[in-house]
C-alpha positions as CSV (number, residue, x, y, z in Angstrom):
1,M,101.7,166.4,-6.5
2,I,98.8,168.0,-8.7
3,F,99.7,169.9,-11.8
4,F,96.6,172.2,-12.8
5,Y,97.2,173.1,-16.4
6,R,95.5,175.3,-19.1
7,G,94.9,172.6,-21.5
8,V,95.5,171.3,-25.0
9,H,96.0,174.9,-26.5
10,C,99.0,175.7,-24.3
11,P,102.4,174.8,-25.5
12,V,104.1,175.5,-22.3
13,C,101.7,173.2,-20.3
14,K,102.6,170.5,-22.8
15,T,106.3,170.8,-22.4
16,Q,105.7,170.8,-18.5
17,I,103.2,168.0,-18.5
18,Q,105.4,165.7,-20.9
19,E,108.4,166.3,-18.5
20,L,106.2,165.2,-15.6
21,A,105.2,162.1,-17.5
22,S,108.8,161.3,-18.4
23,R,110.0,161.5,-14.8
24,E,106.9,159.9,-13.2
25,D,109.0,156.9,-12.0
26,E,111.7,159.2,-10.5
27,L,109.1,161.1,-8.8
28,R,107.4,158.0,-7.3
29,E,110.7,156.8,-6.0
30,A,110.9,160.2,-4.1
31,G,107.6,159.4,-2.6
32,L,105.4,161.5,-4.8
33,T,102.3,160.5,-6.6
34,V,101.7,162.6,-9.6
35,A,98.5,163.8,-11.4
36,A,97.4,166.5,-13.8
37,V,94.0,168.1,-14.3
38,S,92.6,170.8,-16.7
39,M,89.3,172.4,-17.5
40,D,89.4,170.7,-21.0
41,D,86.1,169.1,-22.1
42,D,86.0,165.8,-23.5
43,E,86.8,166.8,-27.1
44,R,89.8,168.8,-26.1
45,F,91.0,166.0,-23.9
46,A,90.8,163.4,-26.5
47,R,92.8,165.8,-28.7
48,Q,95.4,166.0,-26.0
49,T,95.7,162.4,-25.5
50,A,96.3,161.8,-29.2
51,E,98.7,164.6,-29.6
52,W,100.7,164.6,-26.2
53,D,103.0,162.0,-24.9
54,L,101.4,161.4,-21.6
55,G,102.9,157.9,-20.6
56,Q,101.1,156.6,-17.7
57,L,100.5,159.8,-16.0
58,T,97.1,160.1,-14.4
59,I,95.2,162.9,-16.1
60,G,91.8,164.4,-15.3
61,H,89.8,166.8,-17.3
62,D,86.4,168.8,-17.0
63,L,87.4,170.6,-13.8
64,T,84.6,173.1,-13.3
65,E,85.4,176.8,-12.6
66,A,83.9,176.4,-9.1
67,S,86.3,173.6,-8.2
68,A,89.2,175.5,-9.8
69,R,88.6,178.5,-7.7
70,S,88.1,176.3,-4.6
71,W,91.7,175.2,-5.0
72,G,92.7,178.9,-5.2
73,L,93.6,178.8,-8.9
74,Y,94.0,182.0,-10.7
75,L,91.4,182.4,-13.6
76,S,91.1,185.1,-16.3
77,D,89.0,185.7,-19.2
78,K,92.0,185.0,-21.4
79,A,93.9,182.2,-19.8
80,R,93.6,179.6,-17.2
81,M,97.0,179.8,-15.4
82,P,98.8,176.6,-14.6
83,S,99.6,175.7,-11.0
84,L,101.6,172.9,-9.2
85,L,100.5,171.9,-5.7
86,A,102.2,169.4,-3.5
87,L,99.9,167.7,-1.0
88,Q,101.3,166.1,2.0
89,S,97.8,164.8,3.0
90,L,94.4,165.7,2.2
91,A,94.6,168.3,5.0
92,S,97.7,170.0,4.1
93,L,98.4,172.1,1.0
94,F,101.9,173.4,0.0
């Protein structure tokens, strides 16, 4: 499961990602591998890791706009919208 989120500025994303981190073991037992990614740069990502409780969750950052669009994510001038995708395999997107 991949959670695409807005970034460190988003309090809703913080709540959601911390919930995922707190339930990661439960999700793994259900057969899910969980990761999260944002478009935050190195500086904003460092702030996030200092301020948020991420546990052992795999987190990526520096997602490019082109990559976000290739995943079909909605982008606007004001906000990057969070999305949650479940992948059965690299060939299947749900």
